[in-house]
N, CA, C and O atoms as a printed pandas DataFrame, in Angstrom:
     atom_number atom_name residue_name chain_id  residue_number  x_coord  y_coord  z_coord
0              1         N          MET        A               1  125.305   98.150   72.819
1              2        CA          MET        A               1  124.440   99.259   73.159
2              3         C          MET        A               1  124.992   99.958   74.589
3              4         O          MET        A               1  125.064   99.403   75.685
4              5         N          SER        A               2  125.347  101.292   74.259
5              6        CA          SER        A               2  126.099  102.126   75.274
6              7         C          SER        A               2  124.811  102.191   76.563
7              8         O          SER        A               2  123.638  102.479   76.329
8              9         N          THR        A               3  125.320  101.884   77.799
9             10        CA          THR        A               3  123.847  102.562   78.944
10            11         C          THR        A               3  122.867  103.706   78.513
11            12         O          THR        A               3  121.648  103.642   78.351
12            13         N          THR        A               4  123.885  104.980   78.340
13            14        CA          THR        A               4  123.137  105.761   77.548
14            15         C          THR        A               4  122.067  105.782   76.616
15            16         O          THR        A               4  120.949  106.178   76.944
16            17         N          ALA        A               5  122.350  105.367   75.437
17            18        CA          ALA        A               5  121.630  104.410   74.870
18            19         C          ALA        A               5  120.013  103.842   75.199
19            20         O          ALA        A               5  118.875  104.102   74.808
20            21         N          GLN        A               6  120.692  102.881   76.195
21            22        CA          GLN        A               6  119.401  101.877   77.120
22            23         C          GLN        A               6  118.650  103.188   77.955
23            24         O          GLN        A               6  117.460  103.503   77.976
24            25         N          ALA        A               7  119.393  103.584   78.380
25            26        CA          ALA        A               7  118.363  104.723   79.455
26            27         C          ALA        A               7  117.907  105.748   78.574
27            28         O          ALA        A               7  117.348  106.476   79.394
28            29         N          VAL        A               8  117.682  106.592   76.904
29            30        CA          VAL        A               8  117.411  106.962   76.474
30            31         C          VAL        A               8  115.866  106.153   76.236
31            32         O          VAL        A               8  114.763  106.583   76.572
32            33         N          GLU        A               9  116.204  104.763   75.502
33            34        CA          GLU        A               9  115.271  104.346   75.165
34            35         C          GLU        A               9  113.991  104.061   75.895
35            36         O          GLU        A               9  112.844  104.155   75.457
36            37         N          VAL        A              10  114.560  103.550   77.565
37            38        CA          VAL        A              10  113.620  103.191   78.436
38            39         C          VAL        A              10  112.679  104.296   78.515
39            40         O          VAL        A              10  111.473  104.050   78.540
40            41         N          LEU        A              11  113.110  105.485   78.555
41            42        CA          LEU        A              11  112.521  106.483   78.887
42            43         C          LEU        A              11  111.438  106.980   77.792
43            44         O          LEU        A              11  110.256  107.257   77.996
44            45         N          ALA        A              12  112.378  107.028   76.203
45            46        CA          ALA        A              12  111.256  107.226   75.347
46            47         C          ALA        A              12  109.806  105.876   75.391
47            48         O          ALA        A              12  108.691  105.701   74.900
48            49         N          GLU        A              13  110.837  105.151   76.382
49            50        CA          GLU        A              13  108.844  103.687   76.304
50            51         C          GLU        A              13  108.113  104.399   77.349
51            52         O          GLU        A              13  106.892  104.552   77.400
52            53         N          ARG        A              14  108.833  104.741   78.028
53            54        CA          ARG        A              14  107.383  105.492   79.083
54            55         C          ARG        A              14  106.840  106.598   78.626
55            56         O          ARG        A              14  105.629  106.734   78.804
56            57         N          SER        A              15  107.607  107.678   77.916
57            58        CA          SER        A              15  106.642  108.478   77.731
58            59         C          SER        A              15  105.442  108.456   77.063
59            60         O          SER        A              15  104.404  108.985   77.464
60            61         N          THR        A              16  105.614  107.737   75.867
61            62        CA          THR        A              16  105.009  107.308   74.773
62            63         C          THR        A              16  103.722  105.771   75.193
63            64         O          THR        A              16  102.858  105.378   74.409
64            65         N          THR        A              17  103.990  105.182   76.621
65            66        CA          THR        A              17  102.896  104.195   77.078
66            67         C          THR        A              17  101.931  104.989   76.689
67            68         O          THR        A              17  101.907  106.140   77.127
68            69         N          THR        A              18  100.550  104.354   75.433
69            70        CA          THR        A              18   98.826  104.711   75.612
70            71         C          THR        A              18   98.401  103.640   77.112
71            72         O          THR        A              18   99.006  102.765   77.731
72            73         N          THR        A              19   97.173  104.229   77.219
73            74        CA          THR        A              19   96.514  102.449   77.936
74            75         C          THR        A              19   95.801  102.176   76.820
75            76         O          THR        A              19   95.997  102.291   75.611
76            77         N          ALA        A              20   94.718  101.694   77.680
77            78        CA          ALA        A              20   93.976  101.085   76.924
78            79         C          ALA        A              20   92.407  101.582   76.017
79            80         O          ALA        A              20   91.546  101.058   75.310
80            81         N          VAL        A              21   92.843  103.276   76.752
81            82        CA          VAL        A              21   91.720  104.000   76.793
82            83         C          VAL        A              21   91.029  104.685   74.688
83            84         O          VAL        A              21   89.935  104.889   74.162
84            85         N          GLY        A              22   92.657  104.778   74.201
85            86        CA          GLY        A              22   92.644  105.274   72.901
86            87         C          GLY        A              22   93.036  106.672   72.970
87            88         O          GLY        A              22   93.282  107.414   73.920
88            89         N          TRP        A              23   93.028  106.848   71.593
89            90        CA          TRP        A              23   92.902  108.531   71.651
90            91         C          TRP        A              23   91.537  109.320   72.046
91            92         O          TRP        A              23   91.463  110.210   72.894
92            93         N          VAL        A              24   90.398  108.775   71.201
93            94        CA          VAL        A              24   89.050  109.091   71.684
94            95         C          VAL        A              24   89.098  109.304   73.292
95            96         O          VAL        A              24   89.053  110.407   73.838
96            97         N          GLY        A              25   89.157  108.564   73.683
97            98        CA          GLY        A              25   88.941  108.287   74.934
98            99         C          GLY        A              25   90.052  108.865   76.170
99           100         O          GLY        A              25   89.748  108.799   77.361
100          101         N          TYR        A              26   91.378  109.437   75.689
101          102        CA          TYR        A              26   92.343  110.704   75.575
102          103         C          TYR        A              26   91.922  111.781   75.875
103          104         O          TYR        A              26   92.189  112.470   76.860
104          105         N          ILE        A              27   90.880  112.069   74.582
105          106        CA          ILE        A              27   90.377  113.245   74.197
106          107         C          ILE        A              27   89.414  113.576   75.532
107          108         O          ILE        A              27   89.337  114.555   76.275
108          109         N          ILE        A              28   88.735  112.321   75.478
109          110        CA          ILE        A              28   86.944  112.869   76.101
110          111         C          ILE        A              28   87.996  112.775   78.062
111          112         O          ILE        A              28   87.827  113.658   78.903
112          113         N          ILE        A              29   88.603  111.985   78.214
113          114        CA          ILE        A              29   88.975  112.190   79.428
114          115         C          ILE        A              29   89.762  113.074   79.639
115          116         O          ILE        A              29   89.458  113.676   80.668
116          117         N          GLY        A              30   90.837  113.540   79.053
117          118        CA          GLY        A              30   91.393  114.747   79.112
118          119         C          GLY        A              30   90.940  116.052   79.379
119          120         O          GLY        A              30   91.421  116.917   80.111
120          121         N          GLY        A              31   89.444  116.056   78.318
121          122        CA          GLY        A              31   88.415  117.204   78.524
122          123         C          GLY        A              31   88.191  117.485   80.201
123          124         O          GLY        A              31   88.458  118.454   80.912
124          125         N          LEU        A              32   87.610  116.245   80.457
125          126        CA          LEU        A              32   87.339  116.150   81.917
126          127         C          LEU        A              32   88.060  116.608   82.891
127          128         O          LEU        A              32   87.688  117.413   83.745
128          129         N          ALA        A              33   89.611  115.868   82.742
129          130        CA          ALA        A              33   90.289  116.055   83.934
130          131         C          ALA        A              33   91.013  117.618   83.735
131          132         O          ALA        A              33   91.574  118.217   84.653
132          133         N          GLY        A              34   90.896  118.036   82.591
133          134        CA          GLY        A              34   91.345  119.206   82.152
134          135         C          GLY        A              34   90.764  120.477   82.916
135          136         O          GLY        A              34   91.345  121.469   83.355
136          137         N          TRP        A              35   89.037  120.004   82.930
137          138        CA          TRP        A              35   88.158  121.148   83.195
138          139         C          TRP        A              35   88.490  120.807   84.847
139          140         O          TRP        A              35   89.070  121.707   85.455
140          141         N          ILE        A              36   88.211  119.771   85.472
141          142        CA          ILE        A              36   88.089  119.555   87.181
142          143         C          ILE        A              36   89.133  120.092   87.466
143          144         O          ILE        A              36   89.021  120.917   88.373
144          145         N          ALA        A              37   90.741  119.881   86.802
145          146        CA          ALA        A              37   91.742  120.152   87.064
146          147         C          ALA        A              37   91.897  121.871   87.202
147          148         O          ALA        A              37   92.602  122.414   88.052
148          149         N          SER        A              38   91.166  122.514   86.280
149          150        CA          SER        A              38   91.207  124.028   86.032
150          151         C          SER        A              38   90.333  124.381   87.208
151          152         O          SER        A              38   90.783  125.326   87.857
152          153         N          LYS        A              39   89.070  123.814   87.708
153          154        CA          LYS        A              39   88.512  123.946   89.031
154          155         C          LYS        A              39   89.194  124.389   90.278
155          156         O          LYS        A              39   89.273  125.348   91.045
156          157         N          PHE        A              40   89.781  122.826   90.018
157          158        CA          PHE        A              40   90.716  123.081   91.565
158          159         C          PHE        A              40   92.131  124.181   91.485
159          160         O          PHE        A              40   92.624  124.856   92.389
160          161         N          MET        A              41   92.454  124.078   90.338
161          162        CA          MET        A              41   93.514  125.308   90.367
162          163         C          MET        A              41   92.839  126.878   90.421
163          164         O          MET        A              41   93.658  127.543   91.056
164          165         N          GLY        A              42   92.121  127.427   90.173
165          166        CA          GLY        A              42   91.329  128.508   89.963
166          167         C          GLY        A              42   91.904  128.945   88.403
167          168         O          GLY        A              42   92.624  129.934   88.259
168          169         N          THR        A              43   91.692  128.503   87.822
169          170        CA          THR        A              43   91.863  128.738   86.612
170          171         C          THR        A              43   91.011  129.126   85.462
171          172         O          THR        A              43   91.304  130.019   84.667
172          173         N          ASP        A              44   89.778  128.292   85.418
173          174        CA          ASP        A              44   88.697  128.036   84.837
174          175         C          ASP        A              44   88.208  129.177   84.290
175          176         O          ASP        A              44   87.398  128.864   83.418
176          177         N          LYS        A              45   88.345  130.636   84.417
177          178        CA          LYS        A              45   87.962  131.697   83.928
178          179         C          LYS        A              45   88.990  131.971   82.577
179          180         O          LYS        A              45   88.762  132.313   81.417
180          181         N          GLN        A              46   90.015  131.701   83.203
181          182        CA          GLN        A              46   91.261  132.273   81.828
182          183         C          GLN        A              46   91.033  130.484   80.667
183          184         O          GLN        A              46   91.696  130.533   79.631
184          185         N          MET        A              47   90.446  129.533   80.807
185          186        CA          MET        A              47   90.440  128.777   80.011
186          187         C          MET        A              47   88.834  128.170   79.091
187          188         O          MET        A              47   87.704  128.090   79.574
188          189         N          GLY        A              48   89.267  127.835   77.712
189          190        CA          GLY        A              48   87.954  127.369   77.727
190          191         C          GLY        A              48   87.820  125.940   77.192
191          192         O          GLY        A              48   88.772  125.246   77.547
192          193         N          ILE        A              49   86.947  125.320   76.467
193          194        CA          ILE        A              49   86.942  123.764   76.276
194          195         C          ILE        A              49   88.080  122.954   75.686
195          196         O          ILE        A              49   88.511  121.852   76.027
196          197         N          LEU        A              50   88.724  124.345   74.042
197          198        CA          LEU        A              50   89.935  123.232   73.645
198          199         C          LEU        A              50   91.201  123.740   74.693
199          200         O          LEU        A              50   92.282  123.193   74.472
200          201         N          LEU        A              51   91.172  124.421   75.456
201          202        CA          LEU        A              51   92.550  124.555   76.443
202          203         C          LEU        A              51   92.684  123.726   77.470
203          204         O          LEU        A              51   93.755  123.489   78.029
204          205         N          ASN        A              52   91.132  123.043   77.888
205          206        CA          ASN        A              52   91.065  122.448   79.174
206          207         C          ASN        A              52   91.542  120.507   78.005
207          208         O          ASN        A              52   92.345  119.603   78.231
208          209         N          ILE        A              53   90.951  120.644   77.349
209          210        CA          ILE        A              53   91.246  119.400   76.276
210          211         C          ILE        A              53   92.840  119.140   76.418
211          212         O          ILE        A              53   93.471  118.163   76.823
212          213         N          VAL        A              54   93.202  120.297   75.966
213          214        CA          VAL        A              54   94.607  119.889   75.919
214          215         C          VAL        A              54   95.531  120.198   76.915
215          216         O          VAL        A              54   96.666  119.831   76.609
216          217         N          VAL        A              55   95.421  120.876   78.263
217          218        CA          VAL        A              55   95.692  120.509   79.516
218          219         C          VAL        A              55   95.558  119.271   79.992
219          220         O          VAL        A              55   96.404  118.619   80.605
220          221         N          GLY        A              56   94.375  118.934   79.667
221          222        CA          GLY        A              56   93.883  117.358   80.463
222          223         C          GLY        A              56   94.683  116.377   79.555
223          224         O          GLY        A              56   95.341  115.574   80.217
224          225         N          VAL        A              57   94.783  116.250   78.305
225          226        CA          VAL        A              57   95.926  115.394   76.822
226          227         C          VAL        A              57   97.352  115.420   77.807
227          228         O          VAL        A              57   97.954  114.619   78.522
228          229         N          ILE        A              58   97.499  116.883   77.370
229          230        CA          ILE        A              58   98.998  117.114   78.223
230          231         C          ILE        A              58   99.403  116.622   79.643
231          232         O          ILE        A              58  100.538  116.340   80.026
232          233         N          GLY        A              59   98.233  116.578   80.344
233          234        CA          GLY        A              59   98.627  116.081   81.956
234          235         C          GLY        A              59   98.513  114.758   81.831
235          236         O          GLY        A              59   99.252  114.132   82.591
236          237         N          ALA        A              60   97.631  113.931   80.914
237          238        CA          ALA        A              60   97.791  112.679   80.894
238          239         C          ALA        A              60   99.175  112.324   80.649
239          240         O          ALA        A              60   99.931  111.846   81.495
240          241         N          PHE        A              61   99.378  112.508   79.799
241          242        CA          PHE        A              61  100.573  111.970   79.436
242          243         C          PHE        A              61  101.670  112.037   80.229
243          244         O          PHE        A              61  102.339  111.015   80.383
244          245         N          LEU        A              62  102.117  113.503   80.996
245          246        CA          LEU        A              62  102.742  114.195   82.223
246          247         C          LEU        A              62  102.199  112.927   83.312
247          248         O          LEU        A              62  103.104  112.225   83.764
248          249         N          GLY        A              63  101.171  112.693   83.628
249          250        CA          GLY        A              63  100.882  111.997   84.905
250          251         C          GLY        A              63  101.159  110.422   84.585
251          252         O          GLY        A              63  101.603  109.655   85.440
252          253         N          GLY        A              64  100.872  110.067   83.369
253          254        CA          GLY        A              64  101.571  108.936   82.885
254          255         C          GLY        A              64  103.282  108.412   83.173
255          256         O          GLY        A              64  103.842  107.376   83.532
256          257         N          PHE        A              65  103.692  109.841   82.765
257          258        CA          PHE        A              65  104.698  109.385   82.611
258          259         C          PHE        A              65  105.131  109.237   83.969
259          260         O          PHE        A              65  105.435  108.080   84.259
260          261         N          ILE        A              66  105.246  110.115   84.913
261          262        CA          ILE        A              66  105.811  110.079   86.366
262          263         C          ILE        A              66  104.943  109.297   87.130
263          264         O          ILE        A              66  105.241  109.321   88.324
264          265         N          LEU        A              67  103.615  108.361   86.752
265          266        CA          LEU        A              67  103.791  107.455   87.462
266          267         C          LEU        A              67  103.691  106.133   87.073
267          268         O          LEU        A              67  103.172  105.242   87.745
268          269         N          SER        A              68  104.259  105.999   85.836
269          270        CA          SER        A              68  104.894  104.704   85.327
270          271         C          SER        A              68  106.092  104.436   85.781
271          272         O          SER        A              68  106.713  103.470   85.338
272          273         N          PHE        A              69  106.743  105.468   86.994
273          274        CA          PHE        A              69  108.469  105.283   87.429
274          275         C          PHE        A              69  107.562  103.819   89.203
275          276         O          PHE        A              69  108.195  102.976   89.839
276          277         N          PHE        A              70  106.030  104.193   89.339
277          278        CA          PHE        A              70  105.546  103.710   90.285
278          279         C          PHE        A              70  104.961  102.228   90.145
279          280         O          PHE        A              70  105.187  101.304   90.926
280          281         N          PHE        A              71  104.017  102.175   88.783
281          282        CA          PHE        A              71  102.748  101.582   88.493
282          283         C          PHE        A              71  103.068  101.249   87.206
283          284         O          PHE        A              71  103.834  101.913   86.508
284          285         N          ASP        A              72  102.443  100.122   86.821
285          286        CA          ASP        A              72  102.121   99.546   85.296
286          287         C          ASP        A              72  101.278  100.258   84.749
287          288         O          ASP        A              72  100.154   99.808   84.975
288          289         N          THR        A              73  101.258  101.470   83.920
289          290        CA          THR        A              73  100.082  102.515   83.946
290          291         C          THR        A              73   99.182  102.105   82.698
291          292         O          THR        A              73   97.965  102.165   82.523
292          293         N          ALA        A              74  100.511  101.547   81.682
293          294        CA          ALA        A              74   99.626  100.316   80.339
294          295         C          ALA        A              74   98.459   99.980   80.319
295          296         O          ALA        A              74   97.702  100.246   79.386
296          297         N          SER        A              75   98.032   99.137   81.678
297          298        CA          SER        A              75   97.076   98.184   81.852
298          299         C          SER        A              75   95.978   99.268   82.410
299          300         O          SER        A              75   94.850   98.792   82.278
300          301         N          GLY        A              76   95.961  100.364   82.899
301          302        CA          GLY        A              76   95.128  100.801   83.322
302          303         C          GLY        A              76   93.693  100.860   82.937
303          304         O          GLY        A              76   93.470  101.350   81.829
304          305         N          GLY        A              77   92.934  100.556   83.462
305          306        CA          GLY        A              77   91.349  101.118   82.687
306          307         C          GLY        A              77   90.990  102.818   82.525
307          308         O          GLY        A              77   91.914  103.586   82.257
308          309         N          TRP        A              78   89.558  103.344   82.711
309          310        CA          TRP        A              78   89.023  104.529   82.311
310          311         C          TRP        A              78   89.236  105.510   83.530
311          312         O          TRP        A              78   89.399  106.717   83.355
312          313         N          TRP        A              79   89.222  104.874   84.863
313          314        CA          TRP        A              79   89.743  105.474   86.381
314          315         C          TRP        A              79   90.668  105.795   86.340
315          316         O          TRP        A              79   90.858  107.007   86.242
316          317         N          PHE        A              80   91.707  104.936   86.390
317          318        CA          PHE        A              80   93.042  104.906   86.350
318          319         C          PHE        A              80   93.299  105.735   85.482
319          320         O          PHE        A              80   93.470  106.677   86.256
320          321         N          THR        A              81   93.453  106.127   84.587
321          322        CA          THR        A              81   93.328  106.814   83.349
322          323         C          THR        A              81   93.191  108.387   83.277
323          324         O          THR        A              81   93.877  109.253   82.734
324          325         N          PHE        A              82   91.973  108.420   84.079
325          326        CA          PHE        A              82   90.951  109.874   84.546
326          327         C          PHE        A              82   91.975  110.035   85.588
327          328         O          PHE        A              82   92.847  110.819   85.215
328          329         N          PHE        A              83   92.148  109.608   86.651
329          330        CA          PHE        A              83   93.160  110.225   88.014
330          331         C          PHE        A              83   94.194  110.428   87.536
331          332         O          PHE        A              83   94.574  111.558   87.844
332          333         N          THR        A              84   94.946  109.861   86.861
333          334        CA          THR        A              84   96.373  110.378   85.689
334          335         C          THR        A              84   96.375  111.514   85.280
335          336         O          THR        A              84   97.312  112.310   85.336
336          337         N          ALA        A              85   95.061  111.717   84.725
337          338        CA          ALA        A              85   95.105  112.735   83.815
338          339         C          ALA        A              85   95.237  114.134   84.682
339          340         O          ALA        A              85   96.033  115.060   84.527
340          341         N          LEU        A              86   94.194  113.968   85.632
341          342        CA          LEU        A              86   93.844  114.528   87.072
342          343         C          LEU        A              86   95.063  114.987   87.534
343          344         O          LEU        A              86   95.185  116.154   87.905
344          345         N          LEU        A              87   95.800  114.351   87.549
345          346        CA          LEU        A              87   97.168  114.347   89.390
346          347         C          LEU        A              87   98.480  115.445   87.758
347          348         O          LEU        A              87   99.182  116.452   87.839
348          349         N          GLY        A              88   98.132  114.403   86.478
349          350        CA          GLY        A              88   98.913  115.756   85.441
350          351         C          GLY        A              88   98.512  116.966   85.242
351          352         O          GLY        A              88   99.249  117.917   85.502
352          353         N          ALA        A              89   97.556  117.087   84.860
353          354        CA          ALA        A              89   96.984  118.233   84.561
354          355         C          ALA        A              89   97.169  119.580   85.911
355          356         O          ALA        A              89   97.463  120.762   85.738
356          357         N          CYS        A              90   96.833  118.757   87.395
357          358        CA          CYS        A              90   97.113  119.669   88.060
358          359         C          CYS        A              90   98.452  120.568   88.270
359          360         O          CYS        A              90   98.683  121.759   88.478
360          361         N          ILE        A              91   99.331  119.199   88.081
361          362        CA          ILE        A              91  100.776  119.802   88.121
362          363         C          ILE        A              91  100.917  120.334   86.892
363          364         O          ILE        A              91  101.914  121.043   86.758
364          365         N          LEU        A              92  100.339  120.226   86.116
365          366        CA          LEU        A              92  100.744  121.012   84.666
366          367         C          LEU        A              92  100.808  122.650   85.132
367          368         O          LEU        A              92  101.731  123.436   85.347
368          369         N          LEU        A              93   98.884  122.756   85.180
369          370        CA          LEU        A              93   98.831  124.211   85.731
370          371         C          LEU        A              93   99.355  124.770   86.534
371          372         O          LEU        A              93   99.601  125.969   86.403
372          373         N          PHE        A              94   99.709  124.045   87.675
373          374        CA          PHE        A              94  100.551  124.414   88.903
374          375         C          PHE        A              94  101.856  124.856   88.082
375          376         O          PHE        A              94  101.995  126.079   88.118
376          377         N          ILE        A              95  102.650  124.324   87.500
377          378        CA          ILE        A              95  104.113  124.853   86.702
378          379         C          ILE        A              95  103.751  126.160   86.388
379          380         O          ILE        A              95  104.227  127.237   86.747
380          381         N          VAL        A              96  102.399  125.743   85.318
381          382        CA          VAL        A              96  102.368  127.351   84.643
382          383         C          VAL        A              96  102.056  128.330   85.286
383          384         O          VAL        A              96  102.203  129.373   84.650
384          385         N          LYS        A              97  101.579  128.477   86.568
385          386        CA          LYS        A              97  100.850  129.433   87.236
386          387         C          LYS        A              97  102.450  129.933   88.206
387          388         O          LYS        A              97  102.729  130.882   88.938
388          389         N          ARG        A              98  102.851  129.283   87.942
389          390        CA          ARG        A              98  104.411  129.600   88.904
390          391         C          ARG        A              98  105.369  130.207   87.793
391          392         O          ARG        A              98  105.954  131.272   87.993
392          393         N          LEU        A              99  105.499  129.536   86.691
393          394        CA          LEU        A              99  105.872  130.447   85.736
394          395         C          LEU        A              99  105.352  132.039   85.154
395          396         O          LEU        A              99  106.108  132.940   84.792
396          397         N          ARG        A             100  104.400  132.062   85.174
397          398        CA          ARG        A             100  103.310  133.107   84.546
398          399         C          ARG        A             100  104.046  134.347   85.649
399          400         O          ARG        A             100  104.489  135.418   85.233
400          401         N          ARG        A             101  104.054  133.820   87.450
401          402        CA          ARG        A             101  104.179  135.254   88.362
402          403         C          ARG        A             101  105.758  135.877   88.066
403          404         O          ARG        A             101  106.121  136.922   88.606
């Protein structure tokens, strides 16, 4: 296997790593993290509950991908997943705000 194929395989593993909380946990934690992140970033009036959940879940994957370079994110529990989702959601909202200007 070439080094490029190995690098792509490693990146794919990092981006699909899930924690022990499962999909229902991601929806619950994502909703809370998305809502709190929207409060932090000042976008709460523009977002509803569905968009908060979407931002939180995407933020969880984004934050998990970023933090996987520094920590073992797959063994994290509820609190680690929540703070990871909150960090990722804030980053995601920051990027969206910059692109909309």
